[in-house]
C-alpha positions as CSV (number, residue, x, y, z in Angstrom):
1,X,195.8,-103.8,-160.6
2,X,199.5,-104.5,-159.6
3,X,200.2,-107.2,-158.1
4,X,202.3,-106.4,-155.6
5,X,205.2,-109.0,-154.4
6,X,206.0,-108.7,-150.3
7,X,208.8,-110.2,-148.3
8,X,208.1,-112.5,-145.1
9,X,209.7,-110.2,-143.0
10,X,207.1,-108.1,-140.5
11,X,206.5,-105.6,-142.7
12,X,205.4,-108.2,-145.6
13,X,203.6,-109.6,-143.6
14,X,201.4,-107.1,-141.5
15,X,200.7,-105.5,-145.5
16,X,199.5,-109.1,-146.2
17,X,197.0,-109.5,-143.1
18,X,195.6,-105.8,-143.9
19,X,194.7,-107.0,-147.3
20,X,193.3,-110.2,-146.2
21,X,191.3,-108.7,-144.2
22,X,190.0,-105.8,-146.4
23,X,188.9,-109.0,-148.8
24,X,191.6,-109.1,-151.4
25,X,193.1,-112.2,-152.4
26,X,197.2,-113.0,-151.6
27,X,199.4,-115.3,-152.8
28,X,201.1,-117.7,-149.7
29,X,203.5,-119.4,-149.5
30,X,203.1,-123.2,-148.0
31,X,205.1,-126.3,-147.6
32,X,203.6,-127.7,-150.5
33,X,202.7,-125.0,-153.2
34,X,201.4,-121.5,-153.0
35,X,198.2,-120.9,-152.1
36,X,195.5,-118.3,-153.3
37,X,194.4,-117.1,-149.9
38,X,191.3,-115.0,-149.0
39,X,189.4,-114.5,-145.9
40,X,187.6,-117.9,-145.7
41,X,184.4,-116.0,-144.0
42,X,184.1,-113.4,-146.8
43,X,182.3,-114.8,-149.3
44,X,183.2,-111.9,-151.9
45,X,187.0,-112.5,-150.7
46,X,186.4,-116.2,-151.2
47,X,184.3,-115.1,-155.1
48,X,187.6,-113.1,-155.8
49,X,189.7,-116.2,-155.6
50,X,187.8,-118.3,-158.0
51,X,187.7,-114.7,-160.1
52,X,191.1,-114.9,-160.5
53,X,192.1,-118.6,-160.5
54,X,188.8,-118.8,-163.3
55,X,188.1,-121.5,-161.1
56,X,184.4,-123.8,-161.9
57,X,182.2,-123.0,-158.4
58,X,181.9,-126.2,-157.9
59,X,185.1,-127.6,-157.4
60,X,185.5,-126.9,-153.1
61,X,188.7,-125.2,-151.5
62,X,190.5,-125.7,-148.6
63,X,190.4,-124.2,-145.5
64,X,193.7,-123.0,-144.2
65,X,194.0,-122.9,-139.9
66,X,197.1,-122.6,-137.4
67,X,196.5,-125.3,-135.3
68,X,193.9,-128.5,-134.4
69,X,191.9,-126.4,-132.2
70,X,191.1,-123.7,-134.6
71,X,190.2,-126.8,-136.9
72,X,187.3,-128.1,-134.5
73,X,186.0,-124.4,-134.6
74,X,185.3,-125.1,-138.3
75,X,184.8,-129.3,-138.5
76,X,183.6,-131.1,-136.9
77,X,186.6,-134.1,-135.7
78,X,186.0,-137.4,-135.1
79,X,188.3,-139.9,-133.9
80,X,189.8,-141.1,-136.8
81,X,190.3,-137.3,-138.0
82,X,192.0,-136.9,-134.4
83,X,194.8,-139.7,-135.2
84,X,195.4,-138.6,-137.9
85,X,196.0,-134.6,-137.5
86,X,197.8,-135.5,-134.4
87,X,200.6,-137.5,-136.9
88,X,201.0,-135.5,-139.7
89,X,199.6,-131.9,-138.7
90,X,201.6,-129.4,-138.9
91,X,202.0,-130.8,-143.1
92,X,200.9,-131.7,-146.3
93,X,197.1,-133.8,-145.3
94,X,194.5,-132.2,-145.6
95,X,190.9,-133.9,-144.0
96,X,187.5,-133.6,-145.3
97,X,185.3,-133.8,-142.8
98,X,181.4,-132.2,-141.3
99,X,180.9,-128.7,-141.8
100,X,180.0,-127.0,-138.1
101,X,176.7,-125.5,-138.7
102,X,178.3,-122.6,-136.6
103,X,181.1,-122.7,-138.5
104,X,180.9,-118.9,-140.2
105,X,182.6,-120.2,-143.2
106,X,181.1,-118.5,-146.5
107,X,179.1,-121.3,-148.7
108,X,180.9,-121.1,-151.5
109,X,184.6,-122.8,-149.8
110,X,182.4,-125.5,-149.4
111,X,180.9,-125.6,-153.2
112,X,177.5,-126.4,-151.7
113,X,178.3,-129.7,-149.7
114,X,178.0,-130.4,-146.1
115,X,181.9,-131.2,-145.7
116,X,184.5,-128.8,-145.7
117,X,188.1,-129.9,-146.5
118,X,190.9,-128.5,-144.0
119,X,194.5,-128.3,-143.3
120,X,197.3,-127.2,-140.9
121,X,200.3,-125.5,-143.2
122,X,203.5,-126.6,-141.9
123,X,205.3,-123.7,-143.4
124,X,206.2,-121.1,-141.1
125,X,205.4,-118.1,-143.0
126,X,201.8,-119.8,-143.5
127,X,201.6,-120.1,-139.9
128,X,202.5,-117.1,-138.5
129,X,199.9,-115.4,-141.3
130,X,197.2,-117.6,-139.8
131,X,197.9,-116.7,-136.3
132,X,197.0,-113.1,-138.1
133,X,194.0,-113.5,-140.0
134,X,192.2,-116.6,-138.5
135,X,190.9,-119.3,-141.4
136,X,192.3,-118.5,-144.8
137,X,190.7,-120.7,-148.4
138,X,193.4,-121.2,-150.4
139,X,193.7,-123.6,-153.8
140,X,197.1,-122.8,-155.9
141,X,197.6,-119.6,-157.1
142,X,197.1,-120.3,-160.0
143,X,195.0,-120.4,-163.2
144,X,192.6,-123.0,-162.8
145,X,193.9,-126.3,-164.4
146,X,197.6,-124.9,-165.2
147,X,200.5,-126.0,-163.9
148,X,200.5,-125.5,-160.1
149,X,203.2,-123.0,-158.6
150,X,206.3,-123.5,-156.0
151,X,207.5,-119.7,-156.1
152,X,206.4,-116.3,-155.7
153,X,207.8,-116.0,-159.9
154,X,205.1,-119.0,-161.2
155,X,202.4,-117.0,-159.0
156,X,203.5,-113.8,-161.4
157,X,204.0,-115.6,-164.2
158,X,203.4,-113.5,-167.6
159,X,202.6,-116.4,-169.1
160,X,199.8,-117.5,-167.8
161,X,200.7,-116.4,-164.0
162,X,198.3,-114.3,-161.9
163,X,200.3,-111.0,-162.0
164,X,197.7,-108.2,-162.3
165,X,194.7,-110.5,-160.6
166,X,195.8,-110.5,-157.6
167,X,196.3,-107.8,-154.5
168,X,200.0,-109.5,-153.7
169,X,202.1,-112.5,-153.2
170,X,204.2,-112.8,-150.6
171,X,207.5,-114.4,-151.8
172,X,209.4,-116.6,-149.0
173,X,211.1,-118.6,-152.0
174,X,210.5,-121.7,-153.1
175,X,208.1,-124.9,-151.6
176,X,210.1,-128.1,-150.0
177,X,207.4,-130.5,-151.0
178,X,206.5,-129.0,-154.4
179,X,203.5,-131.6,-154.7
180,X,199.5,-130.6,-153.3
181,X,198.3,-132.1,-150.0
182,X,197.3,-135.5,-149.6
183,X,193.1,-136.1,-149.0
184,X,191.4,-137.8,-146.8
185,X,187.6,-138.0,-146.4
186,X,185.3,-140.7,-145.1
187,X,182.2,-140.6,-147.4
188,X,181.2,-144.1,-146.3
189,X,182.3,-144.1,-143.2
190,X,185.7,-145.2,-144.0
191,X,189.1,-143.6,-144.4
192,X,189.0,-143.0,-148.3
193,X,192.1,-141.6,-150.0
194,X,190.2,-138.6,-151.9
195,X,193.9,-137.4,-153.9
196,X,197.4,-138.7,-153.4
197,X,199.7,-135.7,-152.2
198,X,202.9,-134.7,-149.6
199,X,202.2,-137.5,-147.7
200,X,202.4,-141.1,-148.6
201,X,199.4,-143.0,-148.7
202,X,201.4,-146.1,-146.9
203,X,202.4,-143.5,-143.9
204,X,198.3,-143.2,-143.6
205,X,197.3,-146.4,-143.5
206,X,200.1,-147.3,-140.8
207,X,199.1,-144.4,-138.6
208,X,195.5,-146.0,-139.4
209,X,196.4,-149.5,-138.5
210,X,194.0,-150.1,-141.8
211,X,194.3,-149.8,-145.7
212,X,192.9,-147.1,-147.0
213,X,189.1,-146.8,-149.0
214,X,188.9,-146.4,-153.1
215,X,187.7,-143.5,-154.4
216,X,186.1,-143.0,-157.8
217,X,185.6,-139.7,-158.3
218,X,183.2,-137.9,-160.7
219,X,184.6,-134.8,-162.2
220,X,181.4,-133.3,-162.6
221,X,180.7,-133.5,-158.9
222,X,184.3,-133.2,-157.1
223,X,183.6,-133.9,-153.4
224,X,187.0,-132.5,-152.7
225,X,189.8,-130.5,-154.6
226,X,192.2,-131.6,-157.5
227,X,189.9,-134.2,-158.6
228,X,188.9,-132.6,-162.1
229,X,189.7,-135.1,-164.8
230,X,192.4,-132.1,-166.4
231,X,194.1,-130.5,-164.5
232,X,197.9,-129.3,-163.7
233,X,198.9,-129.3,-167.7
234,X,201.6,-127.5,-169.8
235,X,200.5,-126.2,-173.4
236,X,202.0,-128.6,-174.6
237,X,201.2,-131.8,-175.3
238,X,202.4,-134.8,-172.6
239,X,203.5,-137.9,-173.4
240,X,203.7,-140.7,-170.2
241,X,206.2,-143.3,-169.4
242,X,208.6,-143.1,-172.4
243,X,211.6,-145.1,-172.1
244,X,212.4,-143.5,-176.0
245,X,211.5,-139.7,-176.4
246,X,210.9,-138.9,-180.0
247,X,213.4,-136.8,-182.0
248,X,210.8,-133.2,-181.9
249,X,210.0,-133.7,-177.5
250,X,211.0,-132.2,-174.4
251,X,212.3,-135.5,-172.6
252,X,211.5,-135.1,-169.0
253,X,213.9,-137.8,-167.2
254,X,214.0,-139.7,-164.0
255,X,216.5,-141.5,-162.2
256,X,219.5,-140.4,-165.0
257,X,220.7,-136.8,-165.9
258,X,219.4,-134.4,-168.1
259,X,218.5,-130.6,-168.5
260,X,214.9,-132.1,-167.9
261,X,215.4,-134.1,-164.7
262,X,213.4,-135.0,-161.9
263,X,216.2,-136.5,-160.0
264,X,219.3,-137.5,-161.1
265,X,219.7,-140.3,-158.9
266,X,215.8,-141.8,-158.5
267,X,214.9,-139.7,-155.4
268,X,211.1,-139.9,-155.2
269,X,210.9,-136.4,-152.2
270,X,213.4,-134.5,-155.0
271,X,210.9,-135.7,-157.8
272,X,208.3,-134.3,-155.7
273,X,209.2,-130.6,-155.1
274,X,211.0,-130.4,-158.9
275,X,208.2,-131.7,-160.4
276,X,205.9,-128.7,-161.6
277,X,209.0,-126.0,-161.7
278,X,210.4,-128.6,-163.9
279,X,207.0,-128.9,-166.3
280,X,207.1,-125.4,-166.6
281,X,210.7,-124.9,-167.8
282,X,209.8,-128.2,-170.2
283,X,206.7,-126.2,-171.4
284,X,208.4,-122.8,-172.5
285,X,210.5,-125.4,-175.6
286,X,207.4,-125.1,-177.5
287,X,207.2,-128.4,-178.1
288,X,205.9,-132.0,-177.1
289,X,207.0,-133.2,-173.6
290,X,207.9,-136.9,-172.8
291,X,207.8,-138.3,-169.2
292,X,210.3,-141.2,-168.0
293,X,208.3,-144.3,-165.8
294,X,208.2,-143.1,-162.0
295,X,207.3,-145.9,-159.8
296,X,203.7,-146.0,-158.7
297,X,204.8,-146.1,-154.9
298,X,205.2,-142.8,-151.8
299,X,205.5,-140.3,-153.2
300,X,205.4,-141.5,-156.9
301,X,202.4,-142.1,-156.6
302,X,201.5,-138.9,-156.3
303,X,203.9,-137.5,-158.9
304,X,202.0,-140.1,-161.2
305,X,198.4,-138.7,-161.1
306,X,199.7,-135.3,-161.2
307,X,201.0,-136.7,-164.8
308,X,198.0,-138.4,-165.8
309,X,195.6,-135.3,-165.2
310,X,198.3,-133.1,-167.2
311,X,198.3,-135.3,-169.8
312,X,194.5,-135.8,-169.9
313,X,193.0,-134.5,-172.7
314,X,191.5,-131.1,-172.2
315,X,188.1,-129.7,-172.1
């Protein structure tokens, strides 16, 4: 299969919609990362997502919809969930909610769970496409466990990308947020952080007026995406919280200049947007990678979550 690179113009959008309607998978831009999209109502299309990524079928997917009304057709939106949706949608927030019996979503999307992860992306190209296609299941458009893509070039990277394994990529340039969405669920009836991401958890807690509950994920039985122990990983070994890098390491700096710096000024939003691209560039050096300490608040918590999973022992 030859993967088409589509422009985000009227012709490219129409072509992407035709491919998706035909059960093919297409990499699409969102504000967080590029997603590998398939029709969430088509079991064969969803199976193609898992096949292209090499993703374990017990790991659920996120359903993307254009607005809150479309989300209500798929999930039971509780009062707290609606508060968060109205505050942060469209945007980098995913809500895990009870799946409606009449949702029409392929069972592979939820990995057999009674809940569904759902998001309204803010990227204008994703928004326009969703209004042409209906709900799309879309995990990150990379091989499972590897570094997430924040550009079309990352999706088509000949070293571990998806070129030749998917129908097309809709190229709208780099993703502005650069980290996957924050995921909130209510597994025990309390708003719970299931994955840190592009919206700081402090902002979510302020919106709700109370702290979020902690969650100990079971990597063998995830109840939301992004909970596998080893994830977002480069090929090279990764060492974290390194202030004094070794002579044989490629060092990723923070709040300091350098060829591999997340932010010269210590800006966490800039660091988040650069994280996956910087990991990819450092990995191409072919040496072990070390990463400077990152503050563990705001977007720094999500950056550190990705780095810990990238550095975890690999199966």
